[in-house]
N, C-alpha and C positions, 0 to 999 in steps of 0.2 A: 419660239420657247424653248424653240428644237436641241437639241444639244450633241449638236453636229460634231462632237469631239470624240462622245460617245454612244452612238449609235443605238436604238434599240431594235438589235436584228430579228431577235426572236420575236419580239409586235411585227417587224416586219416582214417577217419572211411566212406568219403568221396570215398576212389580209391577202385576200383568194377576191374579192371584190377589186374590177379593174380600176375604176372611178380614182376610188376611195387609195389607193396603192400608186397613182398616178400624183395624187397631194401630199400624197404621207415621206415619197419621195424625193418628189422637187426638192428639200429645200437641203438634203446631201448630196441633188448632183448640181444644181445649178445654185450655186453658194450668191455670188453674186450679184445673180436675177432674180430670182425668185422672190422678193420681197416687191418688186415692181411688178411681175410678172403675175400676183394676185390682188392686183388693182386694176387688170383690165376689167372689160366688158366679158361674162364669162364663156362666149363661147371664141372669143381672141386669144382671152387667158388661157382656156385648156388648150390651142391650140400651139402656143407658145411652148407651153408645159409639156406637149408630146415632142415639139419641136428638139430642146433643151432636153429630156432625158434620151434620147437617141445619139446628141451630141455627147452627152456622157458614155452612154455607149463606146461612142469611136474614139475620147479620150481613155478609156479604161485600155481597150484593146494598144493605145502607142504605147500605154505606161505600163500593163503588166504581161503582155507579152513576152513571154523566154529570147525572143532575138529581133535586128528587126525586119529579116523575113519575116519571120508569121504574123510583125504587128501589120504587115505587107498583105497579108496574104487573108490575116483576119480582117481587115475594114476591106478589105475586098471585096469581100465573100459577103461582111454585113450591108456595103450598099443594095451589091448584087442585088437581095435576096427582095426588093422592090420589083420587083422589074416584073411580078404578078401580083394581079388584085390584093389576096391575102398575103401576106410575107411569109417568107418559109422559116425555119426556124436558125438562129443567131451563131458561129462560134461558140464555142465553148472556149472559156478559162482557166488553166493550172492554177488552183488557189496556194499552188503554193508559191505563188510571186507577193502575194496579198503580204505585205509590212506592218500592217496599222489597224484601226479601227476605218478610217476612211479608206485601203485599201479595198477592207471586205463590203462592206458596203453599195459599194460601185462595182461590185464581182457579184450581190447579190440580187444587183439591179439585171447587168445582164442577165446571169439564173432566168431573173419573170422576167424575160425580156416579150414575151406572149401575155400578158396581163397590159404593157404597153398597145404590145401589138394592135388587143380587143378595143383598147377609145381611140387609135388608130385609124381602125374599120372604120370608123363609126363619124369621123371625119365628115363636110362637104370633100366635093370634089377637089374646089379651091386650092383649100386649105391641103387635103391630103399629096397635091403638085407641089405646093411651096415644102411641107416636111420633106418630100421626094431629092426634091433640085437640093434643097441646103445642107442634108444629109448626102449627096450623092459630089456635092460640090467642095463640104466640107474631105469627103473620104475623100480626094483628088487630092487635096492640095495637101492632106495628112502625110498620101504613102507618097510625092517628090520628095516632101521630107524626110521622110526615112530614108529616102536610097541620099540624100544630103547626106544626113549624118552617116550614116555609112560609108558613105564615099570618102569624108574627111574624116574617119574616125571617130568619129559620135561625138564632133563637135560644131556646131555654128562659128566660121572665122569672120564673121564682119556686120556690125551694127546694121547694116541692110540687111539680110542672110537673118539676124532676128527680128528686124521688123517686117520684113516678109511673113514670118511665120508667126505671127501673130495677126497678124491679115489674114493668113489662109486659116486657123486655126478656132478664133474668137471670133474673129472680122464676117464671117457668114452667120454664122448664125445673132451678131449681132445687128446685123443688114436685115436676115429672116424675121426677125422681129420687128424692125423701122416697117419693113412691109409691113406685117399681119394688123399696126397700129395707124398704121399714114396710108397703105393703098397708092405708098411713090415712091417711085425708084428715082428722084432728081440725083442727079449730083452732088450736092451740099450736101444734102444731109446723107448719103452713103459714105460721105466720103470724112464727114465729121459720128460715125459712127464706124468709122479705119481709125479715128484718134483714140475712141472709146475700149477701143478693141488695146491698141495699143499699152493702154493704162492698166486693162485689167491681168491681160498676161503674160506684161512682163510683174506685176504681182505676183503672180504665180509663180513665174518663172524665178525669181527673189526669192519666194518664204518655197519655195522646193530647191534649190540649190545643192543640199549635202543626198537628200535622196534620190534626184538625180546621179548624181556622181556615182554615188553608188550601185547603179543600174547603168551603168556606162555612158552620161551620155550628160554636156555640160552647151551651155549655151553663150560662155563665153573661152573665147583662144587661151586664154589665161591655162585656165583652168585644165589643159587637155592632160597637164602630168599628173593628174592629180584624178584618171578616170578609174572607177573603181572598187576609191578611195572613203570613208564615211565624211571626209571634208572637216577635220580633225589632226589635232596634229599636223605636223611639216604644210597641210593643206592651209591649215587657219588663216594663217596671210593672205595666203592669195584669194580665199574665198572671200575674206573682208572686202579686199579691193573690189573682185568683180560684182559681189552686190551692191557696191559700194556705185560703181559704174550705170551698173542693168539700171538702178534707181534714176542713176542722171540721165 
């Protein structure tokens, strides 16, 4: 029953109990996965929730950093803070980059990361290792793609690149949750998880075409000429075509 389009930022900002904050933030962070995470047994559910909240923080650095270089540095620093028993402070993000309520709730999550860290440190050793491995693997892929976007002028050039991006972003937390549920690393299960990651990330990409264009990013080569625009006006026809091809 959470209204994810109109998050109660005042309420979320007032929660000081770490466990309560985890469950209050989860629907805003793991929009596709939150319902299924809640159905897991308690220990597995908490582990999956922490993993996805950290994944959302990485996404927020990618989405709301001022430049690709800022994103790379922030993502690297965030992943690197797990090199000690108690994670260090997370990099801050300028709130001027937020354009809507969804951005602001994600900035709030980053700002209040220490509450998530408290629950993380209470997980068992195996669980913590799984979370750290997921965060560091996801960060590595995001840093690689930040460089690809920069080298290619803000655009992914091919369907193969888009699929690889899906696997490196959503694919990592999808296989993380699979490991939590099944304690199984079978190749067949991982392949199925990657297929799911394609569907979810392509849905995210297609939903956010106009928003991504405005920040200078496109996941379809047809949109290169419209980087920095709002996706309307002269861009509308190409945006519609790109969305159809991404959905296909």
